[in-house]
N, C-alpha and C positions, 0 to 999 in steps of 0.2 A: 157408341154401339150399345144396344141394350141386349142382354143375354136373357132370352125367354126360356131357354131349355137346351139340353144337349141332345143332339141326334139329328134326324132328318127334319129340317124346319119347313119342308114343302107343305105339310098339312096346315101350317099356320100362315102360309103365304099364298097370295093369289097372283103372283108374278108369272107371266107366261115365259116358257123356255124360249130363248131367242132362236130364230131360224138357223138351221145348220148345226144346232146342238141337240143332243138327245140325253135322256137321263141315264143312259147306259154307257157313256163315254168311258174309255179306259185310260188310266194314267200310269202306264208302266215306266217309260222313260229311262234315263240313265241314272244310276245311283253309285255312290262310292262303296268301297270295300267294307266300310263300317256298318252298312245297312243292307238288308236284303228283304225282298217280298216273300211273305210266308203265309200259311194258313194261320188263323187266329191262335196264338199260343200264350195268351195272357193267363196269369194266375193272380189271385189276391185282389185287394182293393185298388182302386185307381190312385195313382201317385199324383197325377196332374191332369188338367184339361186345358185345351186351348181351342180356338175356332179358326177355320179357314173359310174365307168368303168366296162366293162364286161371283166373278166379275159380271157386271151388267144386270145383276139381280140384287135383291136385299136378302138373299139366303146365305146363311153361314152354317157350316157343318162342324160338328164336334169332333175333336181329336183327343183321344184318351191314352195316357201312358200307364202301363202296369209292368210288373216284372214278367219276363218270359219264363216258360217252364224250365228251360235249361240254364237259367241264370244262377250264378253262384257268387259268394262274397268276393272270390278272387277274380272272377270273370263276369261282372254284372252285365246282363242283357236286358234291355228295356223293349217291351213290345208296345208299339204305337198302332192304334186302330182307329179308323174313321169309316164313315159310310158316305163319303163324299159323292154327291150326285146319285145317291141311292145304291151305290156299289160298295160293299164292305171290303176293305183291304187292310191288311196288317203288315207291319214291317218290324223286324228285329234289329235293334241297334246295339252293337257291342260298345259299351261305354268306354272301355280302355282304348279303343281304336279311333274315337272321335278326335279330330284335329281342329281345334278352334281357329287355327290360322287359315283353314280352308274347309268349312263345314256348311251344310245346309241347315235350314231352320228345323227340319225333321230331326237331324242329329243333335242340334243344340237343345231342342225341346226335350229329347231323351236324356241328355247329359244333365240338364237343369232339374228334371224330375227326379233323377237319381240323387243329385246333390241335395235337393230339398228333403228327400226321404232319409238320407244318412246324416243330415244336420250340417252339411258343409255349404249350403246355399246361402242366399242373402237374408233369409228369415223374414221376408216381406209378407204382407198380407196375402197377396195374390201369387206369390211364388217367384223364384229366380227367373224363369223364362219370361214372365211379364215385364220384369225390370229390364231384362236384356232387350226385349222388343222396344221398350220405351227408349233405351239408349240408341237402338237402331233408328228410330224415328227422329231423335235429336240429331244424330249424325247426318241423316238425309237432309233435314231442315237447315242445318248449318253448313251443308256442302262438303262434309267430310267424305261421304260416299255418294254415289249416284244411284238412281233408281231408273234403269233403262226400260224396265218392263211395266206394262199397264196391268193393274189388277193384282190378285192374290190367289192364284190357283193352287191346287194340290200339287201339280207338276212343279211349280216354282217352290213350294214348301219343301218338297223332297229332293229337288235337284239343283236349285240355284245356290251356288257357293258364295260365301262371304268370308272375309278375314275379320272374325269377331274380336280377336285380340287387339288388332290395330285400331278398329273402330272403338272398342272399349277404352283404350288409352286416350284417344282423342277426346271422347266425351268426358272422361274423368278430368282431363286437363281443363276443359271448359267449365265443368262443375266446380272445380277448385278455384278457378279465376272468378267465378260468380259467387263464391263463398257459400255454396250449397253443400255443406259438409255432410249432411245426412245422406244425400244421394251419392256423394263421393265415397263415403264409407261402404255403402251397398256395392258400389263398383269395385272396391277393394276385395270384398268377398267373392265377387264374380271373377275377378282377375286371378284370385288364388285357385279357382277351378281350372284355369287355363294352363297351369304349370305342369 
């Protein structure tokens, strides 16, 4: 995937919106207690960015993590904002309530953005979340986890839960057996976040 910019990529894309879809679709869905839909409450610089693709198109929407206005050092809250499909939505994620044994990508993105900011992430070039997503792809490729759903929608990003701890351990075992100790050590940093 080539990252041409962060934001609404429609102006760079001539893909037609598939029949039955509109640019104003709402993705409210079910969310865990660690995250809730809010008005944009971001303060400060972006901590991390990622992209969420729209299935059936070559459009990807930017997702940005910043601290929420009510965030404190004792109770860090990460505000995650996107303009998926032209609709700006923001979520506040209480970092201390994220459970890596049952968390969505939204929650893990917030946790990893926080970890990178406070220096407890994996210190990789593209951030801890990107490393974690690479682990997830390795786990799918090696049959450690299944991918029952097609595509990568915002709804899946915020609601689909995974056991990131179990997946991480399985991938780390594989990396160790393959003697890829650099990636294995990054995994150790990530596993420390899950404690």
